[in-house]
N, C-alpha and C positions, 0 to 999 in steps of 0.2 A: 642727939649726940653730945657727949661732953667735950667741949672744946679744949679742955685741959689734956685730953688724951691724944689729940692729933699729932704733937711732935714725936710721940713715942715710936711711930713706924719707921721714920728715917733713922732715929737713933738705934733701933734695933737692927736695921739694915746694915748700919755702919759697924755695930758690934760684931754681927755675923761675919761681915767682910773681914774684919780684923782677925777674927778667930781663924777663918780660912787661910789668910796670909801667914799667921803664925804657924799653923799646922804645916803648910806647904814649906815654909822656911825650915822648920825643924826636919822635915822629911828629906829635903834637898840636901841639907848638911849631913844627915845621917847616911844617906846613900853614898855621898862623896867619900865619907870616912870609911865606910864598910868596904868600898871598892879599893881605896888606898891602903887600908891596914888589915882588912879581913873582918868578918863579922864577929868572930869570937874575941879578937884583940881590940875591939872598940868598946868603950864604956859609955854608959848613959851620961855620965858627968862630962866626958869629952864632947859628946854631941850638944850638950847643953851650953858649954863654953863656946863652941863654934857658932851656935845660933844666937848666943848672947841672950839666953833665957835661963831661968832657974831650972835645976834638975827636976823639981816637982812639976813644972809646967810641961816638960817633955813627957812624964808619965801620966799626966792628966789627959794629954792628947793621944798618947801611945801606951796603954797599960803594960804591954809586954814589949821586950826588945825586938822580937820577931815581927811585931806589928810595924815597926819602923822600915824594916826591909821589904815586907810583903804588904804594902798598904793597899793593894787592889783585891785582897783576899775575899772580902765579902761579895764583891762582883763576881769573882772567879767561882765561888762556891754556888752562887745563885743562877749563874748563866744557863746552864742546860735546863734546869727546872723551869726558868722564865720562858725559854724558847718553846719548850713543850706546852706550857700553859697557854701561850699566846698563839699556838698554831691554828691555821684557818680551817674552815669546813672542808672535809674531804682530804685533809693532809694528815699523814701518819707522823709519829714522833721521829722515825728514821729519816723521813724526808725533810722535816722541819730542821732537824739537827744538822743534817748534811748541808743544806742550803746556808744555814747560819755559820757553820764552820768555814766554808768556802768564801763566804763574805768577809769573815774575820781574817782569813788568809790574804785576800785581796786588799784589805785595809791595813795589813800588817799590824794587827791589833796586840798590844802588849799583853793583854789577858789571855790571848791564844798562845803566847810564848814568845812573841817578837820583843825581846827586852834589850837586845844588844849584847855584844860579846862580853864587855866588861861586867855588866850586871849579872849575866847568866853565869859567868865564871865565878863571880862572888858567891852565888848560891850554891853551885856545884862543889866548891871548896869548903863549904861550911857544913859539918855534920848536923848542926841545929837546924839550919834552914832546909837542908834536904829531907830531913825527918818531918819538918813542918809541912813541906810541900806534899809529902806522901799523905799527911793527915788532911790537907785541903782537897786532894783528889778523892779521899774517902768520904769527906763531908759533902763534896759535890754529888758523888754517886747516891748518898743517902737522900739529899735534897730532890734529886731526879726520881728516885724510887717514890717518894711521897707525891711528887707531881704526876707521875704516871698512874699511880693508884688513884688519885683524886679525879683526874680527867677521864679515866676509864671506868669509874665507879667500882674499883676493886679495893678490898681491905688492904691497908698498907703492909700487913704481915703475910699476904698472899705471895706465893712463890713466883707468880708470873711477872708483876711489876718489878720485883727484886732481881729476877733473872734478866729481863729486859734492860734494867738500869745498869746491871754489871756488864752486859755486852756493849751498850752504848757508851757507858763511862769508860770501859776498857779501850775502845777505839780512840776516844779522845785523849786518854792517857798516852797511848802509843804515839798518836800524832803530836801531842805536846812534847814528849821526849824526843821525837824526830826533829822538831824545830830546835830543841835545845842542843842536840847532837851536831847538827849542821852549823848552828851558831858558834859553838865551841871549836869547830873545824875551821873557822874564819870566813865562812861565806857571808856575803852581805844579805841584808833582809830581803832585797829585790830577788836575789837568786833563790833564796829559801822559799819565798812565796811561789816562784815558778815550779820549784820541785814539788811543793806540797799541793799545788793545784793539780799536778799530775798523779801524785800518790794517794791523796786523801780519797778521791772517788773509788779507787781500787780497795781501800780499806773499808769503806762503807758498803761497797758492793758484796763483801763477804758476809754482811749481815742480812742481805736481802732475803735469802731463803727462810730465815727465821722470822724476820720482822717486817716483811713487805706489807702485810695488812694490819699488823698489831696496832691498836689504838687509832685507827682511822676514824676521824669525826664525820658524822653524817652530814650530808649536804643539807643546807637550809631549805 
């Protein structure tokens, strides 16, 4: 081992920690300004000033303005596909996604839609962000299609995984919108979680006739 290399690990750790802190700082200030002024009326320069960083620093961390508002978008897009890919032996995609969604509701997960009234209203009042959110739902369904095709050994352009993904993605979109609707009506997250715990199973039950056995993994 080259002893001259040993200090590099702590230094790299400190640099990465500093980058994460800077990214979070920028995100926090952006969210505050978007909520106070509206997404369309807040500029990158104003966010940079609030965070006391250069405008270029903001765009280095967040290439698009939308990325500042929807900073969990990669997790959102990948969530359904990851659940399907990780499902256990004997479990169907429908069952795995149902259990995952109910767990997210119980945890009041922001990725499932529990973002609070101020943040939710900020998105709802922004044409740019509502359009972006629709695109994220579409990308999530595309990722789910790929995961279903892969785990069932089906070509990704086959109609079956595409149809299954449309059904499963559609239920998740409806439930996400339901959380947004209740949030904008002023209900606290705890009450919304109670409502969704009752309503979500009914929504998933509607898919049972079509998807009860689809994609079931063989027992080991």
